[in-house]
N, CA and C atoms as a LAMMPS dump frame, in Angstrom:
ITEM: TIMESTEP
0
ITEM: NUMBER OF ATOMS
576
ITEM: BOX BOUNDS ff ff ff
-5.0000000000000000e+02 5.0000000000000000e+02
-5.0000000000000000e+02 5.0000000000000000e+02
-5.0000000000000000e+02 5.0000000000000000e+02
ITEM: ATOMS id mol type element x y z
1 1 1 N -226.765 164.668 0.114
2 1 2 C -227.06 164.382 1.343
3 1 3 C -227.109 165.854 2.13
4 2 1 N -228.055 165.822 3.036
5 2 2 C -228.315 167.106 3.923
6 2 3 C -227.347 167.367 4.939
7 3 1 N -227.082 168.64 5.222
8 3 2 C -225.972 168.92 6.097
9 3 3 C -226.764 168.714 7.614
10 4 1 N -225.886 168.375 8.423
11 4 2 C -226.424 167.992 9.866
12 4 3 C -227.044 169.375 10.402
13 5 1 N -228.139 169.111 11.203
14 5 2 C -228.657 170.343 11.752
15 5 3 C -227.842 171.073 12.631
16 6 1 N -227.679 172.34 12.747
17 6 2 C -227.008 173.238 13.598
18 6 3 C -227.924 173.618 14.995
19 7 1 N -227.362 173.527 15.913
20 7 2 C -228.027 173.933 17.276
21 7 3 C -227.376 175.176 17.698
22 8 1 N -228.075 176.124 18.026
23 8 2 C -227.705 177.482 18.634
24 8 3 C -228.139 178.001 19.76
25 9 1 N -227.351 178.487 20.714
26 9 2 C -228.055 179.056 21.833
27 9 3 C -227.353 180.621 22.064
28 10 1 N -228.161 181.46 22.043
29 10 2 C -227.906 182.9 22.061
30 10 3 C -228.168 183.293 23.497
31 11 1 N -226.956 183.747 24.226
32 11 2 C -227.159 184.164 25.669
33 11 3 C -226.347 185.001 26.123
34 12 1 N -226.335 185.132 27.463
35 12 2 C -225.366 186.277 27.999
36 12 3 C -224.305 185.698 28.836
37 13 1 N -223.801 184.283 28.406
38 13 2 C -222.917 183.71 29.182
39 13 3 C -221.614 184.426 29.356
40 14 1 N -221.107 184.525 30.459
41 14 2 C -219.911 185.365 30.806
42 14 3 C -218.788 184.325 31.008
43 15 1 N -218.017 184.332 29.846
44 15 2 C -216.767 183.557 29.872
45 15 3 C -215.592 184.293 30.604
46 16 1 N -214.94 183.663 31.514
47 16 2 C -213.928 184.1 32.394
48 16 3 C -212.478 184.063 31.777
49 17 1 N -212.344 183.544 30.619
50 17 2 C -210.976 183.659 29.983
51 17 3 C -210.688 184.935 29.357
52 18 1 N -209.487 185.284 29.072
53 18 2 C -209.018 186.518 28.685
54 18 3 C -209.92 186.961 27.452
55 19 1 N -210.481 188.203 27.623
56 19 2 C -211.084 188.733 26.292
57 19 3 C -209.904 189.733 25.939
58 20 1 N -210.24 190.294 24.742
59 20 2 C -209.395 191.348 24.163
60 20 3 C -208.462 190.894 23.085
61 21 1 N -207.469 191.676 23.02
62 21 2 C -206.42 191.248 21.814
63 21 3 C -207.224 191.104 20.523
64 22 1 N -206.621 190.14 19.612
65 22 2 C -207.141 190.237 18.334
66 22 3 C -208.566 189.596 18.207
67 23 1 N -209.52 189.88 17.31
68 23 2 C -210.83 189.25 17.363
69 23 3 C -210.837 188.002 17.376
70 24 1 N -209.988 187.044 16.902
71 24 2 C -209.985 185.879 16.971
72 24 3 C -208.845 185.005 17.249
73 25 1 N -208.858 183.949 17.72
74 25 2 C -207.702 182.977 18.126
75 25 3 C -207.09 182.653 16.799
76 26 1 N -205.901 182.464 16.727
77 26 2 C -205.213 182.066 15.647
78 26 3 C -204.395 180.727 15.679
79 27 1 N -204.761 179.849 16.603
80 27 2 C -204.163 178.584 16.798
81 27 3 C -204.832 177.427 16.21
82 28 1 N -204.355 176.896 15.409
83 28 2 C -204.663 175.639 14.693
84 28 3 C -206.035 175.957 13.691
85 29 1 N -206.669 174.692 13.366
86 29 2 C -207.993 174.842 12.777
87 29 3 C -208.846 175.588 13.34
88 30 1 N -209.337 175.585 14.679
89 30 2 C -210.294 176.347 15.236
90 30 3 C -210.122 177.858 15.306
91 31 1 N -208.673 177.99 15.129
92 31 2 C -208.22 179.563 15.048
93 31 3 C -208.635 180.074 13.531
94 32 1 N -208.438 179.262 12.765
95 32 2 C -208.558 179.667 11.225
96 32 3 C -210.052 179.793 11.05
97 33 1 N -211.043 178.84 11.783
98 33 2 C -212.245 179.106 11.767
99 33 3 C -212.751 180.329 12.209
100 34 1 N -212.383 180.732 13.441
101 34 2 C -212.741 181.789 14.251
102 34 3 C -212.353 183.122 13.497
103 35 1 N -210.916 182.971 12.88
104 35 2 C -210.642 184.226 12.068
105 35 3 C -211.647 184.525 10.898
106 36 1 N -211.938 183.263 10.204
107 36 2 C -213.189 183.587 9.2
108 36 3 C -214.446 183.847 9.499
109 37 1 N -214.73 183.548 10.75
110 37 2 C -216.124 183.894 11.211
111 37 3 C -215.952 185.345 11.848
112 38 1 N -214.803 185.78 12.239
113 38 2 C -214.76 187.232 12.784
114 38 3 C -214.739 188.057 11.421
115 39 1 N -214.145 187.567 10.396
116 39 2 C -214.449 188.613 9.187
117 39 3 C -215.702 188.745 8.835
118 40 1 N -216.559 187.599 8.695
119 40 2 C -218.102 187.746 8.37
120 40 3 C -218.756 188.374 9.404
121 41 1 N -218.439 188.629 10.77
122 41 2 C -219.43 189.25 11.713
123 41 3 C -219.04 190.689 11.937
124 42 1 N -217.774 191.018 11.653
125 42 2 C -217.51 192.407 12.154
126 42 3 C -218.492 193.491 11.57
127 43 1 N -218.653 193.47 10.252
128 43 2 C -219.597 194.571 9.701
129 43 3 C -220.887 194.515 10.479
130 44 1 N -221.554 193.313 10.648
131 44 2 C -222.697 193.117 11.248
132 44 3 C -222.689 193.566 12.768
133 45 1 N -221.656 193.318 13.649
134 45 2 C -221.639 193.73 14.963
135 45 3 C -221.577 195.243 14.91
136 46 1 N -220.683 195.755 14.127
137 46 2 C -220.684 197.134 14.015
138 46 3 C -221.835 197.923 13.476
139 47 1 N -222.585 197.27 12.752
140 47 2 C -223.932 197.61 12.12
141 47 3 C -224.944 197.808 13.33
142 48 1 N -224.727 197.099 14.531
143 48 2 C -225.503 197.015 15.86
144 48 3 C -225.026 198.191 16.689
145 49 1 N -224.102 198.858 16.135
146 49 2 C -223.556 199.885 17.342
147 49 3 C -222.515 199.229 18.28
148 50 1 N -222.073 197.965 18.041
149 50 2 C -221.229 197.351 19.069
150 50 3 C -219.778 197.102 18.398
151 51 1 N -218.788 196.491 19.279
152 51 2 C -217.587 196.275 18.742
153 51 3 C -217.218 194.661 18.889
154 52 1 N -216.686 194.143 17.996
155 52 2 C -216.369 192.802 17.92
156 52 3 C -215.073 192.608 18.769
157 53 1 N -215.377 192.114 20.019
158 53 2 C -214.029 192.13 20.732
159 53 3 C -213.235 190.822 20.632
160 54 1 N -214.131 189.495 20.5
161 54 2 C -213.315 188.281 20.1
162 54 3 C -214.264 187.246 19.564
163 55 1 N -213.737 186.33 18.804
164 55 2 C -214.281 185.146 18.582
165 55 3 C -213.518 183.845 18.713
166 56 1 N -214.143 182.786 19.513
167 56 2 C -213.265 181.636 19.881
168 56 3 C -214.121 180.592 19.193
169 57 1 N -213.371 179.504 18.907
170 57 2 C -214.194 178.172 18.441
171 57 3 C -213.386 177.135 19.178
172 58 1 N -214.285 176.21 19.801
173 58 2 C -213.645 175.329 20.512
174 58 3 C -214.507 174.039 20.858
175 59 1 N -214.19 172.957 21.211
176 59 2 C -214.652 171.923 21.493
177 59 3 C -215.565 171.941 22.885
178 60 1 N -216.56 171.533 23.265
179 60 2 C -217.399 171.577 24.433
180 60 3 C -218.104 170.165 24.389
181 61 1 N -217.713 169.278 25.071
182 61 2 C -218.205 167.763 25.2
183 61 3 C -218.111 167.156 23.567
184 62 1 N -219.182 166.765 23.062
185 62 2 C -219.166 166.225 21.841
186 62 3 C -219.245 167.26 20.513
187 63 1 N -219.691 168.271 20.943
188 63 2 C -219.918 169.337 19.978
189 63 3 C -218.75 170.551 20.046
190 64 1 N -219.151 171.564 19.019
191 64 2 C -218.441 172.602 18.939
192 64 3 C -219.15 173.763 19.47
193 65 1 N -218.351 174.782 19.89
194 65 2 C -218.937 176.022 20.42
195 65 3 C -218.304 177.147 19.951
196 66 1 N -219.227 178.106 19.296
197 66 2 C -218.601 179.503 18.783
198 66 3 C -218.948 180.426 19.76
199 67 1 N -217.94 181.001 20.414
200 67 2 C -218.095 182.148 21.484
201 67 3 C -217.573 183.526 20.713
202 68 1 N -218.869 184.345 20.783
203 68 2 C -218.69 185.608 20.264
204 68 3 C -218.733 186.689 21.34
205 69 1 N -217.627 187.338 21.581
206 69 2 C -217.804 188.327 22.402
207 69 3 C -217.954 189.978 21.915
208 70 1 N -218.937 190.687 22.348
209 70 2 C -219.212 191.926 21.792
210 70 3 C -219.325 192.914 23.001
211 71 1 N -218.901 194.11 22.624
212 71 2 C -218.879 195.146 23.722
213 71 3 C -219.278 196.516 22.989
214 72 1 N -219.388 197.604 23.875
215 72 2 C -219.629 198.9 23.33
216 72 3 C -218.181 199.275 22.592
217 73 1 N -218.455 200.256 21.565
218 73 2 C -217.134 200.71 21.038
219 73 3 C -216.207 201.348 22.115
220 74 1 N -216.86 202.307 22.67
221 74 2 C -216.075 203.561 23.472
222 74 3 C -217.1 203.846 24.674
223 75 1 N -216.306 204.645 25.577
224 75 2 C -216.976 205.226 26.653
225 75 3 C -217.569 204.207 27.746
226 76 1 N -217.994 204.851 28.65
227 76 2 C -218.726 203.982 29.704
228 76 3 C -219.953 203.4 29.288
229 77 1 N -220.495 202.459 30.355
230 77 2 C -221.908 201.724 30.005
231 77 3 C -221.593 200.413 29.75
232 78 1 N -222.942 199.835 29.228
233 78 2 C -222.755 198.366 28.948
234 78 3 C -223.692 198.107 28.095
235 79 1 N -223.588 197.012 27.569
236 79 2 C -224.584 196.401 26.356
237 79 3 C -225.807 196.026 26.861
238 80 1 N -226.795 196.97 26.638
239 80 2 C -228.12 196.443 26.9
240 80 3 C -228.697 195.005 26.483
241 81 1 N -229.572 194.372 27.247
242 81 2 C -230.075 192.863 26.713
243 81 3 C -230.754 193.076 25.331
244 82 1 N -231.37 194.123 25.063
245 82 2 C -232.105 194.138 23.778
246 82 3 C -231.112 194.352 22.642
247 83 1 N -230.05 195.181 22.926
248 83 2 C -228.99 194.991 21.769
249 83 3 C -228.219 193.689 21.986
250 84 1 N -228.173 193.169 22.882
251 84 2 C -227.375 191.752 22.95
252 84 3 C -228.151 190.703 22.267
253 85 1 N -229.51 190.732 22.442
254 85 2 C -230.639 189.934 21.524
255 85 3 C -230.455 190.116 20.116
256 86 1 N -230.555 191.474 19.762
257 86 2 C -230.588 191.789 18.479
258 86 3 C -229.284 191.11 17.765
259 87 1 N -228.307 191.689 18.103
260 87 2 C -226.892 191.058 17.494
261 87 3 C -226.799 189.713 17.422
262 88 1 N -227.434 189.194 18.527
263 88 2 C -227.21 187.452 18.54
264 88 3 C -228.08 187.025 17.421
265 89 1 N -229.352 187.399 17.166
266 89 2 C -229.919 187.06 16.123
267 89 3 C -229.332 187.33 14.816
268 90 1 N -228.716 188.501 14.717
269 90 2 C -228.164 188.8 13.275
270 90 3 C -226.97 188.019 13.071
271 91 1 N -226.03 187.614 14.067
272 91 2 C -224.859 186.886 14.04
273 91 3 C -225.524 185.411 13.791
274 92 1 N -226.395 184.69 14.297
275 92 2 C -226.98 183.559 14.173
276 92 3 C -227.318 183.179 12.831
277 93 1 N -227.959 184.28 12.11
278 93 2 C -228.585 184.445 10.643
279 93 3 C -227.376 184.454 9.77
280 94 1 N -226.421 185.238 10.017
281 94 2 C -225.002 185.231 9.218
282 94 3 C -224.372 183.923 9.165
283 95 1 N -224.134 183.337 10.586
284 95 2 C -223.584 181.866 10.521
285 95 3 C -224.338 180.976 9.618
286 96 1 N -225.723 181.241 9.679
287 96 2 C -226.548 180.071 8.991
288 96 3 C -226.103 180.237 7.366
289 97 1 N -226.09 181.542 6.864
290 97 2 C -225.725 181.79 5.535
291 97 3 C -224.316 181.247 5.049
292 98 1 N -223.44 181.556 5.816
293 98 2 C -221.985 181.333 5.397
294 98 3 C -221.65 179.749 5.739
295 99 1 N -222.156 179.202 6.671
296 99 2 C -221.764 177.805 6.92
297 99 3 C -220.482 177.483 7.268
298 100 1 N -219.778 178.243 8.159
299 100 2 C -218.387 177.896 8.429
300 100 3 C -217.877 176.949 9.277
301 101 1 N -218.913 176.611 10.114
302 101 2 C -218.691 175.452 10.973
303 101 3 C -219.258 174.177 10.758
304 102 1 N -218.428 173.198 10.574
305 102 2 C -219.221 171.786 10.079
306 102 3 C -219.754 171.05 11.203
307 103 1 N -220.86 170.479 10.962
308 103 2 C -221.693 169.797 12.109
309 103 3 C -222.292 170.827 12.809
310 104 1 N -223.021 170.149 13.898
311 104 2 C -223.799 171.081 14.844
312 104 3 C -222.734 171.727 15.984
313 105 1 N -223.351 173.022 16.35
314 105 2 C -222.598 173.695 17.361
315 105 3 C -223.443 174.534 18.062
316 106 1 N -222.948 175.23 18.951
317 106 2 C -223.687 176.072 19.798
318 106 3 C -222.994 177.368 19.835
319 107 1 N -224.031 178.378 19.505
320 107 2 C -223.57 179.788 19.378
321 107 3 C -223.755 180.456 20.889
322 108 1 N -222.679 180.97 21.269
323 108 2 C -222.748 181.784 22.569
324 108 3 C -222.376 183.23 22.297
325 109 1 N -223.344 184.298 22.506
326 109 2 C -222.954 185.602 22.343
327 109 3 C -222.871 186.205 23.665
328 110 1 N -221.95 186.879 24.074
329 110 2 C -221.933 187.675 25.398
330 110 3 C -221.09 188.951 25.344
331 111 1 N -220.868 189.471 26.662
332 111 2 C -220.131 190.614 26.617
333 111 3 C -218.951 190.268 27.641
334 112 1 N -217.911 190.976 27.648
335 112 2 C -216.625 190.78 28.225
336 112 3 C -216.982 190.44 29.836
337 113 1 N -217.984 190.889 30.468
338 113 2 C -218.093 190.65 32.06
339 113 3 C -217.872 191.854 32.781
340 114 1 N -218.228 191.834 33.745
341 114 2 C -218.015 192.918 34.999
342 114 3 C -216.582 193.35 35.429
343 115 1 N -215.893 192.209 35.432
344 115 2 C -214.471 192.207 35.671
345 115 3 C -213.56 191.862 34.753
346 116 1 N -213.938 192.464 33.609
347 116 2 C -212.953 192.174 32.375
348 116 3 C -211.571 192.576 32.592
349 117 1 N -210.589 191.816 31.92
350 117 2 C -209.351 192.292 31.777
351 117 3 C -209.055 193.717 31.142
352 118 1 N -208.207 194.435 31.445
353 118 2 C -207.948 195.855 30.783
354 118 3 C -206.656 195.441 29.89
355 119 1 N -206.708 195.201 28.664
356 119 2 C -205.397 194.818 27.807
357 119 3 C -205.004 195.832 26.593
358 120 1 N -205.905 196.742 26.365
359 120 2 C -205.619 197.74 25.556
360 120 3 C -206.188 199.178 25.942
361 121 1 N -205.805 200.227 25.034
362 121 2 C -206.341 201.612 25.522
363 121 3 C -207.961 201.483 25.401
364 122 1 N -208.455 200.942 24.46
365 122 2 C -210.041 200.967 24.429
366 122 3 C -210.526 200.355 25.503
367 123 1 N -210.008 199.365 26.12
368 123 2 C -210.636 198.818 27.42
369 123 3 C -210.519 199.942 28.521
370 124 1 N -209.332 200.591 28.652
371 124 2 C -209.475 201.727 29.575
372 124 3 C -210.305 202.802 29.423
373 125 1 N -210.471 203.018 28.241
374 125 2 C -211.454 204.209 27.91
375 125 3 C -212.781 203.772 28.396
376 126 1 N -213.275 202.273 28.069
377 126 2 C -214.468 201.927 28.578
378 126 3 C -214.688 201.756 30.103
379 127 1 N -213.408 201.668 30.832
380 127 2 C -213.447 201.795 32.364
381 127 3 C -213.428 202.867 33.065
382 128 1 N -213.598 204.067 32.307
383 128 2 C -213.479 205.375 32.831
384 128 3 C -214.85 205.602 33.707
385 129 1 N -214.403 206.051 35.041
386 129 2 C -215.343 206.131 36.338
387 129 3 C -215.628 204.908 36.978
388 130 1 N -215.008 203.636 36.588
389 130 2 C -215.214 202.5 37.363
390 130 3 C -214.034 202.092 38.035
391 131 1 N -214.136 201.353 39.084
392 131 2 C -213.074 200.695 40.04
393 131 3 C -212.317 199.898 39.191
394 132 1 N -210.893 199.913 39.353
395 132 2 C -209.872 199.169 38.715
396 132 3 C -208.766 198.427 39.5
397 133 1 N -208.669 197.388 39.255
398 133 2 C -206.969 196.846 40.043
399 133 3 C -206.043 196.542 38.989
400 134 1 N -204.933 197.239 39.243
401 134 2 C -203.759 197.483 38.254
402 134 3 C -202.678 196.795 38.977
403 135 1 N -201.872 196.179 38.286
404 135 2 C -200.493 195.634 38.693
405 135 3 C -199.548 196.171 37.83
406 136 1 N -198.571 197.252 38.336
407 136 2 C -197.649 197.76 37.584
408 136 3 C -196.434 196.953 37.421
409 137 1 N -195.568 197.488 36.43
410 137 2 C -194.583 196.693 35.859
411 137 3 C -193.348 196.505 37.061
412 138 1 N -193.374 197.424 38.046
413 138 2 C -192.587 197.172 39.134
414 138 3 C -192.971 196.175 40.36
415 139 1 N -194.269 195.772 40.018
416 139 2 C -194.902 194.595 41.061
417 139 3 C -195.682 195.262 41.956
418 140 1 N -195.968 196.582 42.056
419 140 2 C -196.792 197.395 42.839
420 140 3 C -198.234 197.381 42.402
421 141 1 N -198.984 197.287 43.143
422 141 2 C -200.371 197.36 42.819
423 141 3 C -201.059 198.919 42.932
424 142 1 N -202.142 198.989 42.351
425 142 2 C -202.921 200.446 42.318
426 142 3 C -204.268 199.945 42.239
427 143 1 N -205.019 199.922 43.335
428 143 2 C -206.659 199.827 43.114
429 143 3 C -207.197 201.091 43.349
430 144 1 N -208.123 201.63 42.486
431 144 2 C -208.879 202.772 42.684
432 144 3 C -209.86 203.104 41.609
433 145 1 N -210.423 204.023 41.359
434 145 2 C -211.34 204.565 40.371
435 145 3 C -210.389 205.35 39.399
436 146 1 N -210.83 204.644 38.321
437 146 2 C -210.035 205.064 36.833
438 146 3 C -210.683 206.4 36.556
439 147 1 N -210.12 207.676 36.561
440 147 2 C -210.474 208.74 36.325
441 147 3 C -210.736 209.207 34.767
442 148 1 N -209.575 208.878 34.176
443 148 2 C -209.756 208.968 32.667
444 148 3 C -208.42 208.561 32.199
445 149 1 N -208.433 208.411 30.548
446 149 2 C -207.472 207.892 29.792
447 149 3 C -206.923 209.388 28.711
448 150 1 N -205.902 209.688 28.739
449 150 2 C -205.195 210.636 28.124
450 150 3 C -204.199 210.145 27.302
451 151 1 N -204.299 209.763 26.008
452 151 2 C -203.394 209.241 25.036
453 151 3 C -202.952 207.941 25.773
454 152 1 N -201.592 208.035 26.172
455 152 2 C -201.169 206.664 26.617
456 152 3 C -200.819 206.744 28.157
457 153 1 N -201.648 207.418 28.827
458 153 2 C -201.647 207.531 30.342
459 153 3 C -202.967 207.384 30.88
460 154 1 N -203.158 206.86 32.048
461 154 2 C -204.353 206.562 32.708
462 154 3 C -204.257 207.401 34.167
463 155 1 N -205.641 208.155 34.68
464 155 2 C -205.232 208.704 35.91
465 155 3 C -206.501 207.773 36.751
466 156 1 N -205.938 207.505 37.994
467 156 2 C -206.551 206.507 38.951
468 156 3 C -206.393 207.208 40.191
469 157 1 N -207.823 207.446 40.804
470 157 2 C -208.007 208.169 42.088
471 157 3 C -207.918 206.964 43.122
472 158 1 N -206.785 207.099 44.017
473 158 2 C -206.438 205.829 45.017
474 158 3 C -205.692 206.364 46.038
475 159 1 N -205.825 205.822 47.26
476 159 2 C -205.03 206.36 48.509
477 159 3 C -205.205 207.626 48.767
478 160 1 N -206.436 208.387 48.359
479 160 2 C -206.533 209.691 48.826
480 160 3 C -206.03 210.636 47.685
481 161 1 N -205.254 210.115 46.527
482 161 2 C -204.889 211.146 45.714
483 161 3 C -204.901 210.482 44.189
484 162 1 N -204.379 211.456 43.299
485 162 2 C -204.557 211.049 41.906
486 162 3 C -203.512 210.609 41.312
487 163 1 N -203.236 209.245 40.841
488 163 2 C -202.083 208.665 40.368
489 163 3 C -202.152 208.716 38.788
490 164 1 N -201.031 209.149 38.215
491 164 2 C -200.896 209.23 36.557
492 164 3 C -199.949 207.958 36.154
493 165 1 N -200.44 207.009 35.309
494 165 2 C -199.56 205.814 35.085
495 165 3 C -199.671 205.782 33.531
496 166 1 N -198.384 205.561 32.805
497 166 2 C -198.515 205.196 31.734
498 166 3 C -199.133 203.845 31.283
499 167 1 N -199.747 203.504 30.398
500 167 2 C -200.267 202.14 29.935
501 167 3 C -199.369 201.117 29.909
502 168 1 N -197.939 201.525 29.486
503 168 2 C -196.926 200.615 29.008
504 168 3 C -196.379 200.221 30.616
505 169 1 N -196.536 201.009 31.562
506 169 2 C -196.222 200.513 32.789
507 169 3 C -197.168 199.568 33.62
508 170 1 N -198.16 199.272 32.993
509 170 2 C -199.272 198.551 33.594
510 170 3 C -199.007 197.084 32.956
511 171 1 N -198.612 196.06 34.045
512 171 2 C -198.634 194.719 33.421
513 171 3 C -199.788 193.965 33.36
514 172 1 N -200.778 194.356 34.352
515 172 2 C -202.117 193.735 34.179
516 172 3 C -203.196 194.639 34.863
517 173 1 N -204.29 194.493 34.145
518 173 2 C -205.435 195.379 35.026
519 173 3 C -206.821 194.699 34.844
520 174 1 N -207.514 194.943 35.684
521 174 2 C -208.918 194.346 35.534
522 174 3 C -209.977 195.335 36.074
523 175 1 N -210.95 195.471 35.489
524 175 2 C -212.161 196.237 36.119
525 175 3 C -212.699 195.455 37.291
526 176 1 N -213.017 196.1 38.389
527 176 2 C -213.67 195.502 39.556
528 176 3 C -215.231 195.78 39.706
529 177 1 N -215.906 194.844 40.356
530 177 2 C -217.223 195.22 40.607
531 177 3 C -217.192 196.249 41.887
532 178 1 N -218.087 197.143 41.412
533 178 2 C -218.179 198.39 42.644
534 178 3 C -219.505 197.837 43.425
535 179 1 N -219.101 197.599 44.554
536 179 2 C -220.237 197.062 45.67
537 179 3 C -221 198.111 46.228
538 180 1 N -220.751 199.316 45.954
539 180 2 C -221.439 200.374 46.507
540 180 3 C -220.548 201.507 47.09
541 181 1 N -221.152 202.584 47.599
542 181 2 C -220.425 203.765 47.763
543 181 3 C -219.416 203.553 49.058
544 182 1 N -219.653 202.826 49.845
545 182 2 C -218.694 202.659 51.018
546 182 3 C -217.611 201.879 50.509
547 183 1 N -217.703 200.912 49.627
548 183 2 C -216.355 200.373 49.089
549 183 3 C -215.803 201.359 48.289
550 184 1 N -216.338 202.05 47.376
551 184 2 C -215.871 202.96 46.625
552 184 3 C -214.979 204.058 47.28
553 185 1 N -215.566 204.39 48.323
554 185 2 C -214.818 205.703 49.186
555 185 3 C -213.636 204.997 49.635
556 186 1 N -213.646 203.657 50.303
557 186 2 C -212.703 203.081 51.031
558 186 3 C -211.41 202.766 50.135
559 187 1 N -211.85 202.435 48.944
560 187 2 C -210.642 202.265 47.623
561 187 3 C -209.826 203.619 47.461
562 188 1 N -210.989 204.429 47.247
563 188 2 C -210.302 205.648 46.694
564 188 3 C -209.515 206.526 47.785
565 189 1 N -209.697 206.424 48.975
566 189 2 C -209.054 207.077 50.077
567 189 3 C -208.087 206.041 50.59
568 190 1 N -207.951 204.934 50.428
569 190 2 C -206.912 204.026 50.826
570 190 3 C -207.176 203.184 51.831
571 191 1 N -208.497 203.06 52.232
572 191 2 C -208.761 202.338 53.393
573 191 3 C -209.26 200.992 53.206
574 192 1 N -209.149 200.408 51.784
575 192 2 C -209.306 199.158 51.346
576 192 3 C -208.433 198.053 52.024
């Protein structure tokens, strides 16, 4: 008996759930499949000059959805549409070869998005030069431009001065969309 036809969609959908952490969810059968898929895709994604951020497998309506989140390995910038298209095709071809998901499913390949959470040092490195919103362990907030990452500390220009914070003291962080020079100046100088 022939296996059911797989349907795939490669796109730049932006999922707003928490990216980061391990490259695959490890809860139940879907987590097991996601882990196996991540193992199959790491070399392919790295070969495209990208980093495999996360793989998620879940239900959507009547079918399954395989969500693959990729990013640049380090430094500032974003994944270009040509790179995303290229890696999407390579991922789709590999998933056809290994056939880890039973039945039909939709493949979504995307980036973490413009307002990605900052959950590990690599994320902070990627956010250098960008506006960030941080919540510190003491409950205070710090919104400003991330200047640099140095070991286990980040420097953020906010309220007209440079703040140095240990990553361990940050309870949550997120990149912010930079709406232009006026907003950037207001945030950095404390007029926000």
